[in-house]
N, CA, C and O of each residue as an XYZ file, in Angstrom:
380
protein
N      64.645     85.723    146.105
C      66.489     85.318    146.109
C      66.848     83.599    146.518
O      67.726     83.294    147.325
N      66.137     82.773    145.919
C      66.224     81.244    146.305
C      65.445     80.922    144.647
O      65.927     80.101    143.866
N      64.623     81.456    144.446
C      64.130     80.795    143.473
C      64.990     81.692    142.174
O      65.072     81.159    141.067
N      65.746     83.392    142.470
C      66.387     83.750    141.451
C      67.814     82.722    141.149
O      68.344     82.496    140.062
N      68.326     82.046    142.950
C      69.684     81.423    142.533
C      69.719     80.111    141.393
O      70.576     79.597    140.674
N      67.950     79.852    141.746
C      67.968     78.255    141.324
C      67.580     78.086    139.637
O      67.458     77.074    138.947
N      67.387     80.210    139.162
C      66.891     80.391    138.096
C      68.525     80.629    137.280
O      68.847     80.385    136.117
N      69.157     81.071    138.170
C      70.758     81.114    137.313
C      71.695     79.808    137.290
O      72.587     79.682    136.451
N      71.411     78.799    138.326
C      71.507     77.141    138.530
C      71.047     76.815    137.287
O      71.891     77.182    136.471
N      70.016     76.248    136.697
C      69.661     75.935    136.299
C      69.809     76.426    134.159
O      70.170     75.660    133.265
N      69.395     77.824    134.029
C      69.990     78.193    133.020
C      71.423     78.745    132.660
O      72.018     78.400    131.639
N      72.020     79.805    133.769
C      72.925     79.977    133.332
C      74.179     79.182    132.769
O      75.106     79.830    132.282
N      74.238     77.730    132.826
C      74.952     76.712    131.605
C      74.493     77.163    130.479
O      75.151     77.792    129.650
N      73.377     76.869    130.404
C      72.787     75.898    129.036
C      73.076     77.736    128.250
O      73.601     77.799    127.138
N      72.707     78.904    128.913
C      72.617     80.090    128.433
C      74.125     80.298    127.798
O      74.250     80.890    126.726
N      75.427     79.706    128.620
C      76.616     80.188    128.807
C      76.962     79.098    127.391
O      77.659     79.626    126.524
N      76.650     78.079    127.208
C      76.607     77.505    125.802
C      76.170     78.082    124.464
O      76.804     78.257    123.423
N      75.154     78.280    124.726
C      74.286     78.666    123.778
C      75.301     79.929    122.432
O      75.415     79.977    121.207
N      75.979     80.987    123.983
C      76.330     82.009    123.641
C      77.910     81.497    122.230
O      78.596     81.862    121.275
N      77.618     80.531    123.110
C      79.422     80.101    122.442
C      79.338     79.047    122.053
O      80.413     78.447    122.043
N      78.306     78.385    121.626
C      78.263     78.037    120.462
C      77.423     79.343    119.041
O      77.374     79.206    117.819
N      76.943     80.392    119.851
C      76.789     81.079    118.473
C      78.202     81.650    118.047
O      78.685     81.700    116.915
N      78.709     82.043    119.186
C      80.338     82.505    118.698
C      81.625     81.959    118.217
O      82.753     82.410    118.023
N      80.999     80.752    118.091
C      81.914     79.568    117.257
C      81.367     78.106    116.692
O      81.587     76.952    117.060
N      81.117     78.281    116.366
C      79.583     76.754    115.968
C      81.126     75.957    115.149
O      81.455     74.990    115.837
N      81.807     76.089    114.265
C      83.158     75.370    114.494
C      83.478     74.950    114.966
O      83.270     73.803    114.571
N      84.312     74.913    116.262
C      84.534     74.415    117.729
C      83.606     73.650    117.860
O      83.998     72.487    117.767
N      82.031     73.781    118.117
C      81.470     72.147    118.426
C      80.988     71.033    117.755
O      80.868     69.849    118.070
N      80.632     71.950    116.336
C      81.399     70.090    115.801
C      82.962     69.775    115.202
O      82.975     68.926    114.310
N      84.065     70.259    115.517
C      85.173     69.348    115.796
C      85.399     68.666    117.092
O      86.383     67.954    117.293
N      83.974     69.017    118.440
C      84.077     68.332    118.952
C      83.060     67.149    118.882
O      83.067     65.924    119.000
N      82.312     68.016    118.666
C      81.292     65.935    118.583
C      80.765     66.357    117.307
O      80.202     67.366    116.883
N      81.262     64.871    116.680
C      80.841     65.040    115.469
C      79.309     65.291    115.029
O      78.976     65.970    114.057
N      78.640     64.782    115.706
C      76.807     64.415    115.938
C      76.171     66.158    116.005
O      76.765     67.136    116.461
N      75.244     66.121    115.591
C      74.334     66.967    116.842
C      73.698     66.819    117.919
O      73.398     67.581    118.838
N      73.402     64.985    117.546
C      73.221     64.617    119.210
C      73.201     64.841    120.156
O      72.361     64.987    121.043
N      75.187     64.939    119.917
C      75.771     64.866    121.727
C      75.728     66.622    122.460
O      75.865     66.810    123.668
N      75.583     67.396    121.767
C      76.095     68.585    122.612
C      74.681     69.019    123.123
O      74.511     69.839    124.026
N      73.012     67.936    121.975
C      72.244     68.508    122.302
C      71.829     67.930    123.919
O      71.657     68.456    125.019
N      71.789     66.747    123.437
C      72.234     65.753    125.054
C      72.814     66.144    126.166
O      72.334     65.990    127.289
N      74.211     66.835    125.820
C      75.337     66.942    127.020
C      74.342     68.658    127.701
O      73.944     68.725    128.864
N      74.156     69.724    126.753
C      73.480     71.031    127.165
C      71.962     70.257    127.847
O      71.411     71.220    128.378
N      71.445     69.554    127.979
C      69.579     69.187    128.901
C      70.376     69.229    130.171
O      70.428     69.975    131.149
N      71.352     67.442    129.516
C      70.966     66.569    131.127
C      72.209     67.145    131.999
O      72.247     67.205    133.228
N      73.629     67.721    130.714
C      75.004     67.624    132.199
C      76.113     68.794    131.150
O      77.064     68.433    130.457
N      75.505     70.483    131.372
C      75.664     71.874    131.070
C      76.977     71.836    131.851
O      77.818     72.401    131.152
N      77.547     71.392    133.063
C      78.416     71.998    133.238
C      80.042     70.657    132.191
O      80.835     70.925    131.289
N      79.866     69.764    132.744
C      80.300     68.152    132.406
C      80.592     69.311    130.725
O      81.618     69.990    130.691
N      79.846     69.349    129.829
C      79.939     69.384    128.549
C      80.972     70.866    128.540
O      81.812     71.123    127.678
N      80.676     71.607    129.594
C      81.230     73.177    129.034
C      82.828     72.949    129.274
O      83.695     73.417    128.535
N      83.124     71.978    130.683
C      84.222     71.812    131.397
C      84.735     70.950    129.808
O      85.920     71.236    129.633
N      84.415     70.376    129.093
C      85.056     69.633    128.094
C      85.366     70.234    126.864
O      86.414     69.729    126.461
N      84.844     71.270    125.900
C      84.709     72.200    125.515
C      85.926     72.974    125.863
O      86.917     72.887    125.138
N      85.923     73.992    127.299
C      87.108     73.558    126.712
C      88.880     73.095    127.044
O      90.014     73.570    127.004
N      88.157     71.874    127.370
C      89.671     70.559    127.464
C      89.489     70.525    125.654
O      90.600     70.290    125.179
N      88.951     70.609    125.093
C      89.114     70.345    123.681
C      89.259     71.283    123.417
O      90.292     70.854    122.904
N      89.287     72.709    123.126
C      89.505     74.472    122.691
C      91.820     74.031    123.636
O      92.734     74.007    122.811
N      92.074     73.859    124.727
C      93.110     73.843    124.989
C      94.192     72.806    123.968
O      95.359     73.124    123.738
N      93.672     71.796    123.543
C      93.876     70.722    122.723
C      93.130     70.147    121.936
O      92.240     70.937    121.620
N      93.017     69.254    121.476
C      91.876     68.691    121.116
C      91.827     66.790    121.191
O      92.741     66.081    120.769
N      90.590     66.293    121.802
C      90.813     65.670    122.628
C      90.898     66.091    124.184
O      90.855     67.275    124.517
N      91.014     65.108    125.048
C      91.056     64.869    126.284
C      92.559     64.191    126.264
O      92.964     63.418    125.396
N      92.820     64.355    126.670
C      94.220     63.438    127.360
C      94.572     64.382    129.042
O      94.648     65.579    129.318
N      94.723     63.008    129.914
C      96.231     64.289    130.661
C      95.561     64.809    131.668
O      94.340     64.790    131.825
N      96.643     65.436    132.586
C      95.740     65.960    133.539
C      93.450     67.099    133.023
O      92.342     67.303    133.518
N      93.734     67.185    132.597
C      92.588     67.593    131.432
C      90.792     66.716    131.969
O      89.633     67.111    132.102
N      91.511     65.439    132.116
C      90.991     64.572    132.934
C      90.082     65.214    133.919
O      88.854     65.307    133.933
N      91.293     65.765    135.003
C      90.441     66.613    136.369
C      89.979     67.445    135.919
O      90.439     68.373    136.585
N      89.007     68.079    134.836
C      88.501     69.342    134.303
C      86.847     68.013    134.468
O      85.975     68.019    135.337
N      86.967     67.305    133.566
C      86.280     67.092    133.170
C      85.599     65.875    134.910
O      84.422     65.517    134.863
N      86.193     65.570    135.781
C      85.194     65.409    136.894
C      85.430     66.038    137.528
O      86.053     65.510    138.450
N      85.221     67.613    137.698
C      84.599     68.779    138.142
C      83.395     69.412    137.838
O      82.709     70.175    138.518
N      83.166     68.745    136.109
C      82.183     69.420    135.658
C      80.893     67.952    136.108
O      79.712     68.216    136.332
N      81.410     66.603    136.155
C      80.697     65.777    136.290
C      80.455     66.147    138.448
O      79.355     65.878    138.929
N      81.342     66.600    139.185
C      81.026     66.814    139.987
C      80.050     67.907    140.271
O      79.081     67.726    141.008
N      80.286     68.935    139.739
C      78.648     70.781    139.233
C      77.804     69.805    139.233
O      77.194     69.529    140.266
N      77.571     68.943    137.799
C      76.204     68.757    137.184
C      76.066     67.900    138.672
O      75.652     68.485    139.673
N      76.458     66.457    138.702
C      75.339     66.248    140.497
C      75.359     66.671    140.930
O      74.333     66.396    141.552
N      76.141     68.156    141.818
C      75.630     68.775    143.247
C      74.107     69.518    142.442
O      72.961     69.587    142.886
N      74.627     69.953    141.242
C      73.057     70.848    140.870
C      71.533     70.198    140.076
O      70.659     70.803    139.456
N      71.682     68.702    140.415
C      70.773     67.696    140.363
C      70.215     67.535    142.086
O      69.085     67.754    142.521
N      71.192     67.173    142.682
C      70.184     66.743    143.829
C      70.697     67.242    144.788
O      70.470     66.682    145.860
N      71.754     68.717    144.796
C      72.033     69.183    146.215
C      71.152     69.855    146.977
O      71.334     70.480    148.022
N      69.882     69.606    146.153
C      68.859     70.811    146.839
C      67.938     69.971    147.800
O      67.460     70.324    148.878
N      67.783     68.522    147.002
C      67.127     67.820    147.496
C      67.097     66.736    148.821
O      66.051     66.302    149.305
N      68.328     66.428    149.252
C      69.015     66.580    150.526
C      68.827     68.231    151.461
O      68.118     68.342    152.462
N      69.124     68.650    151.235
C      68.543     69.649    152.210
C      66.911     69.902    151.901
O      67.082     70.991    151.354
N      66.095     69.794    151.868
C      64.847     70.393    151.699
C      63.682     69.009    152.159
O      62.456     69.049    152.269
N      64.747     67.727    152.375
C      64.528     66.611    152.768
C      63.260     67.049    154.158
O      62.249     67.022    153.456
N      62.850     67.332    155.285
C      62.064     67.390    155.992
C      61.153     67.710    155.357
O      60.301     66.958    155.829
N      60.434     68.537    154.274
C      59.699     69.880    154.032
C      58.738     68.587    153.297
O      57.516     68.729    153.318
N      59.357     67.294    152.631
C      58.394     65.709    152.089
C      58.296     65.323    153.387
O      57.080     65.323    153.577
N      59.087     64.829    154.901
C      58.402     64.085    155.703
C      56.932     65.001    156.860
O      55.919     64.645    157.462
N      57.524     65.995    156.665
C      56.316     66.681    157.470
C      55.129     66.177    156.851
O      54.337     65.645    157.628
N      54.708     66.227    155.239
C      53.139     66.120    154.564
C      53.121     67.304    154.049
O      52.131     67.693    153.429
């Protein structure tokens, strides 16, 4: 069960971004000028990219309260990268 949750956390948002890009690639072109930014965001910060795309879909650009969505995305990305390391720290100390 733990492995299934880990796989879902790792590949779920990336798969959602891929499906969203296949459905409306024009939105990605409008939000990001260069193809490199969506690629880097989808690899390293997929939750932040999802919330950025939601913000961009609501109104072009990010302003006002939409920054709260970006902060939530950053928090989710950081928690998905660092959460398990702290929880399983005893495994590494025992050797």
